[in-house]
ZALO-118744 format. One record per residue (C-alpha): residue number from 1; residue in one letter; y, z, x. Coordinates in pm, 1 decimal. Each point is the difference from the previous one (the first is absolute). Example, Ala and Ser with C-alpha at 12.3 -4.5 7.8 and 13.67 -1.06 7.14 Angstrom:
2
(1 "A" (-450.0 780.0 1230.0))
(2 "S" (344.0 -66.0 137.0))
***
This chain:
368
(1 "M" (-4986.9 316.2 -629.3))
(2 "S" (41.7 -150.2 348.3))
(3 "A" (326.7 17.1 193.3))
(4 "P" (76.8 -375.6 -43.7))
(5 "R" (-52.8 34.2 -374.2))
(6 "D" (229.0 304.5 -8.4))
(7 "A" (271.9 -192.8 183.2))
(8 "R" (-39.4 -300.9 -227.2))
(9 "A" (18.4 221.3 -307.2))
(10 "R" (323.5 160.5 126.3))
(11 "V" (153.9 -341.9 65.4))
(12 "E" (-98.8 -118.6 -347.8))
(13 "R" (141.2 316.8 -156.3))
(14 "I" (331.8 -38.1 187.3))
(15 "H" (13.6 -366.6 -99.0))
(16 "A" (-59.7 88.6 -366.2))
(17 "E" (271.6 268.2 11.8))
(18 "L" (253.1 -242.0 153.4))
(19 "E" (-93.6 -262.8 -258.4))
(20 "A" (58.1 250.8 -279.3))
(21 "L" (342.1 92.3 143.8))
(22 "L" (103.9 -364.8 17.7))
(23 "V" (-111.7 -73.8 -355.9))
(24 "R" (177.0 314.5 -120.3))
(25 "E" (322.8 -111.2 167.1))
(26 "L" (-34.5 -351.5 -141.1))
(27 "S" (-47.7 151.1 -345.9))
(28 "R" (308.6 212.9 49.3))
(29 "T" (195.8 -310.9 105.7))
(30 "W" (-126.6 -181.6 -311.3))
(31 "R" (119.4 286.0 -224.3))
(32 "E" (343.8 6.2 162.5))
(33 "L" (41.8 -375.8 -39.3))
(34 "N" (-125.1 11.6 -357.0))
(35 "G" (289.1 230.7 -81.1))
(36 "S" (275.0 -148.4 218.7))
(37 "H" (-69.5 -369.9 -59.9))
(38 "F" (-224.7 -37.2 -304.4))
(39 "R" (131.8 283.5 -222.8))
(40 "F" (-344.7 155.9 -41.3))
(41 "R" (-131.2 -301.4 -192.6))
(42 "L" (-317.1 -30.0 209.3))
(43 "S" (-326.0 195.4 -20.4))
(44 "P" (-155.2 117.8 327.4))
(45 "P" (-246.5 -245.2 152.5))
(46 "V" (-281.2 78.2 242.2))
(47 "I" (132.3 -40.7 353.8))
(48 "V" (-251.3 -96.2 268.1))
(49 "L" (18.4 -87.5 368.0))
(50 "V" (-176.1 -316.8 112.8))
(51 "E" (-66.6 -155.4 339.2))
(52 "A" (219.4 -301.1 -69.8))
(53 "T" (202.3 -171.5 270.2))
(54 "T" (103.7 -322.4 -173.4))
(55 "V" (109.6 167.1 -327.0))
(56 "L" (229.4 302.4 11.2))
(57 "G" (-49.5 108.7 -360.7))
(58 "R" (-154.2 -113.2 -327.5))
(59 "W" (31.5 99.0 -365.9))
(60 "D" (-329.4 -44.8 -188.9))
(61 "L" (61.2 -4.2 -374.2))
(62 "G" (-368.0 11.4 -96.4))
(63 "R" (-78.9 310.6 203.8))
(64 "R" (355.2 142.8 -22.1))
(65 "T" (13.9 52.7 373.8))
(66 "I" (264.4 -46.9 264.1))
(67 "E" (-165.8 -80.0 329.7))
(68 "M" (197.8 69.3 314.4))
(69 "S" (-89.3 -127.9 344.8))
(70 "R" (-113.7 287.1 220.9))
(71 "P" (148.5 -161.0 317.0))
(72 "L" (333.4 -33.8 -182.8))
(73 "V" (1.5 364.4 -107.2))
(74 "T" (-109.1 142.2 335.2))
(75 "E" (170.8 -232.9 247.0))
(76 "R" (324.3 -126.8 -153.5))
(77 "P" (324.1 189.0 -78.7))
(78 "W" (-17.0 180.9 -331.5))
(79 "G" (293.0 -199.0 -132.0))
(80 "E" (-217.0 -311.9 8.3))
(81 "V" (-274.5 184.9 -188.2))
(82 "V" (250.0 91.6 -272.5))
(83 "E" (116.4 -361.5 -32.1))
(84 "V" (-357.9 -121.8 -48.2))
(85 "M" (-60.2 275.7 -256.8))
(86 "K" (311.6 -110.9 -192.9))
(87 "H" (-128.7 -356.2 1.8))
(88 "E" (-339.6 95.6 -142.2))
(89 "M" (163.2 223.7 -259.0))
(90 "A" (212.6 -296.2 -109.5))
(91 "H" (-325.0 -189.0 -67.6))
(92 "Q" (-126.4 300.6 -196.6))
(93 "F" (326.7 15.4 -196.3))
(94 "V" (-19.9 -368.6 -95.9))
(95 "H" (-357.1 41.8 -126.9))
(96 "E" (11.4 341.4 -165.0))
(97 "A" (362.9 65.7 -98.2))
(98 "L" (111.1 -354.8 -83.2))
(99 "G" (-341.7 -121.2 -114.7))
(100 "V" (37.7 -331.4 186.2))
(101 "R" (-343.1 -124.6 103.7))
(102 "D" (25.4 -379.6 -34.9))
(103 "E" (213.3 -65.6 309.4))
(104 "T" (-91.9 -44.0 363.3))
(105 "P" (14.4 324.3 204.3))
(106 "H" (343.0 -86.5 141.0))
(107 "G" (128.2 -175.8 -309.6))
(108 "P" (337.0 29.0 -176.8))
(109 "A" (-59.3 345.8 -152.6))
(110 "F" (-102.7 147.5 335.7))
(111 "R" (294.0 -155.9 183.8))
(112 "K" (245.2 131.7 -260.6))
(113 "V" (-139.3 353.6 27.5))
(114 "C" (36.7 -15.6 378.5))
(115 "E" (354.5 -135.4 -28.3))
(116 "D" (104.2 263.6 -253.9))
(117 "L" (-146.5 289.5 198.8))
(118 "G" (85.3 -111.4 353.1))
(119 "I" (-364.2 -49.6 100.6))
(120 "D" (-111.3 -239.3 272.2))
(121 "S" (-205.3 -263.2 -183.9))
(122 "S" (-163.5 -120.0 323.2))
(123 "A" (-181.2 331.9 64.9))
(124 "T" (7.8 -38.6 377.2))
(125 "G" (103.8 363.7 32.8))
(126 "S" (322.1 -97.7 175.7))
(127 "P" (281.2 -238.3 -98.5))
(128 "A" (-58.7 -368.8 63.0))
(129 "P" (234.5 -149.4 262.2))
(130 "G" (138.9 -257.2 -242.0))
(131 "E" (172.8 -326.7 78.0))
(132 "P" (212.4 -35.6 316.2))
(133 "D" (374.9 23.1 -55.3))
(134 "P" (199.4 -166.4 281.6))
(135 "E" (328.5 168.6 -96.8))
(136 "R" (-152.9 346.8 2.3))
(137 "D" (-185.4 -73.2 322.7))
(138 "R" (330.3 -102.0 161.9))
(139 "M" (162.4 323.6 -112.2))
(140 "R" (-291.3 203.2 136.4))
(141 "Q" (17.5 -186.8 331.5))
(142 "R" (377.4 41.5 24.6))
(143 "V" (-32.0 374.6 -57.0))
(144 "A" (-265.4 15.3 273.3))
(145 "D" (233.5 -186.1 237.4))
(146 "L" (287.2 238.3 -71.8))
(147 "L" (-219.0 308.6 43.0))
(148 "A" (-114.2 -139.6 333.5))
(149 "L" (365.8 -31.5 102.9))
(150 "A" (49.5 360.6 -112.2))
(151 "Q" (-204.4 107.4 303.6))
(152 "S" (300.2 -84.1 217.9))
(153 "S" (97.2 265.8 252.3))
(154 "N" (359.9 -53.7 -111.1))
(155 "R" (43.0 252.6 -280.2))
(156 "H" (268.2 -201.6 -180.4))
(157 "E" (-206.6 -321.2 8.6))
(158 "A" (-311.2 184.2 -119.8))
(159 "E" (177.9 165.7 -292.7))
(160 "N" (166.7 -326.4 -97.6))
(161 "A" (-333.9 -185.7 -4.5))
(162 "A" (-165.4 271.9 -211.6))
(163 "T" (293.3 -3.0 -243.7))
(164 "L" (-17.8 -378.2 -30.4))
(165 "A" (-374.1 20.0 -69.3))
(166 "H" (49.8 242.8 -287.1))
(167 "R" (295.2 -198.7 -135.3))
(168 "L" (-215.4 -314.4 6.5))
(169 "M" (-264.7 179.5 -207.6))
(170 "L" (270.2 111.5 -243.8))
(171 "K" (139.0 -352.7 -40.3))
(172 "H" (-350.8 -141.9 -42.4))
(173 "N" (-91.0 247.2 -272.3))
(174 "I" (328.2 -42.2 -185.6))
(175 "A" (-56.0 -376.9 -3.2))
(176 "L" (-361.8 49.3 -105.1))
(177 "A" (98.2 223.3 -292.5))
(178 "E" (242.0 -266.4 -123.7))
(179 "R" (-269.0 -268.4 -23.8))
(180 "P" (-111.6 -79.2 -355.4))
(181 "E" (-370.0 -37.3 83.0))
(182 "R" (-244.4 290.3 12.3))
(183 "H" (-84.6 136.4 340.5))
(184 "R" (-333.9 82.9 152.9))
(185 "Y" (-51.9 369.5 65.4))
(186 "G" (-282.5 186.3 161.0))
(187 "Y" (-84.1 345.9 127.5))
(188 "R" (-108.7 157.3 325.6))
(189 "Q" (-139.2 343.0 81.8))
(190 "L" (94.0 142.1 338.5))
(191 "G" (-231.1 214.5 208.7))
(192 "A" (-294.2 217.4 -94.6))
(193 "P" (3.7 253.6 -285.5))
(194 "K" (142.9 336.8 102.6))
(195 "G" (-57.2 340.5 -146.8))
(196 "R" (348.3 125.5 81.0))
(197 "I" (311.6 -216.6 7.0))
(198 "Q" (270.0 119.9 235.8))
(199 "E" (364.7 16.9 -100.5))
(200 "S" (81.7 -268.6 257.9))
(201 "E" (-245.1 -237.1 -167.9))
(202 "H" (157.5 61.4 -340.9))
(203 "I" (343.7 -77.3 144.5))
(204 "L" (-132.2 -315.0 169.8))
(205 "A" (-145.3 -120.5 -331.4))
(206 "A" (342.6 52.3 -160.1))
(207 "I" (165.1 -196.0 283.8))
(208 "L" (-227.6 -298.1 -60.9))
(209 "G" (79.4 4.6 -371.7))
(210 "E" (374.4 39.4 49.8))
(211 "H" (61.1 -247.9 281.9))
(212 "F" (-290.8 -244.0 40.4))
(213 "F" (-33.8 -153.9 -347.8))
(214 "V" (-334.6 147.5 -99.6))
(215 "E" (-118.3 259.1 -250.6))
(216 "A" (-188.2 290.0 158.9))
(217 "I" (-242.7 244.2 -158.4))
(218 "W" (-261.9 248.1 120.2))
(219 "V" (-332.5 -71.3 -171.3))
(220 "S" (-317.7 205.6 -1.3))
(221 "A" (-294.7 -126.8 202.2))
(222 "Y" (-350.6 115.3 79.1))
(223 "R" (-140.2 40.9 349.6))
(224 "P" (-374.0 -76.9 -13.0))
(225 "E" (-54.2 110.5 359.1))
(226 "D" (75.2 364.2 -84.0))
(227 "G" (-18.0 1.8 -380.4))
(228 "K" (364.1 105.6 -44.4))
(229 "R" (296.7 -137.2 -190.4))
(230 "G" (334.5 -69.0 159.3))
(231 "H" (308.9 -216.5 -40.3))
(232 "V" (108.3 -327.5 155.3))
(233 "L" (336.3 -176.1 -7.2))
(234 "E" (8.4 -321.5 -205.5))
(235 "L" (281.5 -252.8 15.1))
(236 "C" (70.8 -273.7 -256.0))
(237 "G" (214.5 -301.1 81.0))
(238 "T" (13.1 -361.1 109.7))
(239 "P" (-229.8 -95.6 290.7))
(240 "E" (283.7 -23.8 252.1))
(241 "N" (148.1 335.2 -104.2))
(242 "L" (-342.5 164.3 17.8))
(243 "D" (-40.1 -133.4 354.7))
(244 "I" (337.7 133.6 109.3))
(245 "A" (-32.7 335.5 -178.6))
(246 "G" (-348.1 46.4 146.0))
(247 "Y" (142.6 -67.5 345.5))
(248 "V" (284.9 247.3 -53.1))
(249 "H" (-248.2 263.2 -119.3))
(250 "A" (-211.0 -29.8 315.7))
(251 "F" (310.7 -25.1 219.6))
(252 "M" (148.3 321.3 -135.5))
(253 "L" (-324.6 196.2 22.9))
(254 "A" (-41.4 -103.7 363.5))
(255 "T" (366.9 48.0 89.3))
(256 "S" (33.9 342.6 -160.7))
(257 "E" (-307.3 128.0 186.3))
(258 "R" (135.1 -137.6 328.3))
(259 "L" (337.3 165.2 -59.9))
(260 "W" (-171.2 331.1 -74.6))
(261 "R" (-194.2 -11.2 327.4))
(262 "E" (317.7 -80.2 192.3))
(263 "H" (186.6 283.8 -173.8))
(264 "A" (-282.3 248.1 55.8))
(265 "R" (-20.1 -91.0 367.5))
(266 "A" (378.0 21.5 50.9))
(267 "A" (30.8 329.1 -192.8))
(268 "G" (-306.6 155.6 160.2))
(269 "V" (-174.6 35.6 -336.0))
(270 "R" (-367.1 84.3 58.0))
(271 "T" (-131.5 3.5 -357.3))
(272 "N" (12.4 -233.8 -299.5))
(273 "R" (137.5 269.4 -229.9))
(274 "E" (332.5 -183.8 -49.3))
(275 "R" (-148.5 -351.0 1.5))
(276 "R" (-6.8 -58.9 -376.5))
(277 "T" (359.7 120.2 -40.1))
(278 "Y" (118.8 -220.0 285.9))
(279 "L" (-178.6 -308.3 -141.2))
(280 "A" (161.7 56.9 -340.7))
(281 "G" (337.9 20.5 173.4))
(282 "V" (-64.5 -332.6 174.5))
(283 "M" (-70.8 -168.0 -332.6))
(284 "E" (312.1 154.8 -155.6))
(285 "G" (214.5 -124.3 288.2))
(286 "F" (-139.4 -352.9 -25.2))
(287 "R" (55.1 7.7 -376.4))
(288 "E" (363.9 95.9 56.9))
(289 "R" (40.9 -287.2 244.9))
(290 "L" (-137.7 -251.1 -249.9))
(291 "A" (219.5 141.7 -277.9))
(292 "S" (303.4 -52.9 222.4))
(293 "E" (-101.3 -362.1 61.5))
(294 "K" (-51.5 -46.5 -374.3))
(295 "R" (354.5 120.6 -68.0))
(296 "R" (138.7 -246.8 255.5))
(297 "S" (-193.6 -283.8 -163.4))
(298 "A" (137.1 101.1 -339.5))
(299 "E" (352.9 -18.0 139.7))
(300 "Q" (-74.7 -363.3 88.7))
(301 "G" (-118.3 -75.6 -352.6))
(302 "L" (-376.6 26.8 65.8))
(303 "V" (-124.1 237.3 -270.1))
(304 "W" (-367.6 43.7 -85.9))
(305 "I" (-46.6 96.1 -365.3))
(306 "G" (-379.1 -8.6 4.1))
(307 "D" (-270.4 -238.8 -115.8))
(308 "A" (-92.7 46.0 -365.8))
(309 "D" (-303.6 -229.3 32.4))
(310 "L" (-134.9 203.7 290.7))
(311 "H" (49.9 322.6 -192.8))
(312 "H" (-185.6 -152.5 -294.7))
(313 "F" (-290.7 -95.0 229.6))
(314 "Y" (0.7 350.2 148.9))
(315 "R" (-5.8 168.9 -340.6))
(316 "K" (-286.1 -219.4 -117.5))
(317 "R" (-201.9 113.7 300.8))
(318 "H" (108.7 360.9 -49.9))
(319 "P" (78.4 52.9 -370.7))
(320 "H" (15.4 378.7 26.9))
(321 "V" (220.1 84.8 295.7))
(322 "R" (76.5 364.9 60.2))
(323 "S" (299.8 88.7 215.5))
(324 "V" (-7.8 310.8 214.9))
(325 "R" (316.8 151.1 140.6))
(326 "L" (-51.2 138.7 348.5))
(327 "R" (169.1 322.1 90.9))
(328 "G" (214.2 -49.0 308.5))
(329 "A" (-98.4 209.8 298.4))
(330 "A" (242.7 243.2 153.9))
(331 "P" (209.6 -148.7 282.7))
(332 "T" (-128.9 84.0 345.6))
(333 "D" (90.9 -98.5 354.5))
(334 "A" (-309.5 -222.4 15.9))
(335 "R" (105.4 -180.6 -316.8))
(336 "A" (353.0 -49.1 131.1))
(337 "Y" (-129.3 -141.6 329.7))
(338 "G" (-229.2 -232.2 -197.6))
(339 "R" (285.3 -122.7 -221.8))
(340 "A" (213.9 -77.4 302.5))
(341 "A" (-286.5 -194.7 155.6))
(342 "G" (-68.3 -183.0 -328.4))
(343 "R" (361.2 -113.2 -33.1))
(344 "G" (-36.5 -166.1 339.2))
(345 "I" (-312.2 -202.0 -82.2))
(346 "V" (40.4 -376.7 20.2))
(347 "L" (-271.1 -186.3 -186.6))
(348 "H" (-161.6 -252.5 234.6))
(349 "R" (-329.9 -167.1 80.3))
(350 "G" (-270.8 106.4 238.1))
(351 "V" (-43.7 377.3 -18.7))
(352 "T" (-340.4 98.3 136.3))
(353 "D" (-82.0 338.6 140.1))
(354 "G" (-368.0 24.9 77.5))
(355 "P" (-312.9 -60.1 -202.9))
(356 "S" (50.1 292.4 -239.0))
(357 "T" (345.4 -111.4 -115.8))
(358 "P" (34.7 -222.8 -306.0))
(359 "E" (99.0 -341.9 131.1))
(360 "P" (263.2 -198.1 -187.7))
(361 "R" (-141.9 -339.7 -85.8))
(362 "A" (2.6 -277.8 -261.0))
(363 "L" (327.7 -161.2 110.1))
(364 "P" (-24.0 -329.8 191.0))
(365 "P" (81.7 -5.1 373.0))
(366 "R" (344.9 -100.6 112.9))
(367 "R" (42.6 -371.3 45.2))
(368 "S" (63.3 -109.6 354.4))
***
């Protein structure tokens, strides 16, 4: 066999191996969803990858296949792949479990299954933007304005602006929870899947859930580029709260790394051995600061008791939630320095620290 043929054969073999890995992972995802969402009422279909760009997925009753777009699976975040898989499985459920075959593909039975199980009936892979809401847009803009003011060099003015921003969010969500109509919720996954989640990231996820009116959960995800599974942080909430929580997430990741570099430089630390402990301390300190602000708000009669509708949406998306208690690390000097730095953080707009740092975004610019 000639050298070009040998090379072509190797490429074809590698391509076939990667294809098999992707189909295997899609089958594994199907099995997990069949248990978590459909109570094992479905029989395994044949899962195939197709070169489709206009259709992300398709359930074929006659051939009992679920076709998944290869560009979707290889190029888009795995969370979007899972949403499309749920959508196609809902079609399968309507046909095979409910026996409904005389309706249009997105008819009443399909829409009810999606509503009951928290599945996106549009199958775009990511939540649809929905209708504009002037009141929520004004709140989002007002928060952005206050966080811009929180960049003030005057420490008292900066802290006051940040406190007002969080109090505005609290008032908005209390008023929202008191409305009789149902609210529109969505989800957002932050960052790329990671094999190992640091303690600081776990604490940050808890901060978002405790103080920024979202539900947070770590979900499994596949990384097609290296054939490994990892975890990614998913938030559930209203669009405006997802925007703000996503901003806070990026802000705190960037700020904690900056504080570590400043601490390491000032203390003459030459290795990253204490970095993870310091970052966890930063998150703990910021959490303590927010808890203190929450107590002051409660003294003024602003008490957040949670959003039952949001929790219902969250549990439909994740019907089998498993809680894991993290063992607290032993106190160290690095952790103590981090906590002190975290207690001094003032949430504000505009943290950027080079191309490798996560950049806070999604909030509108300050109005002039």
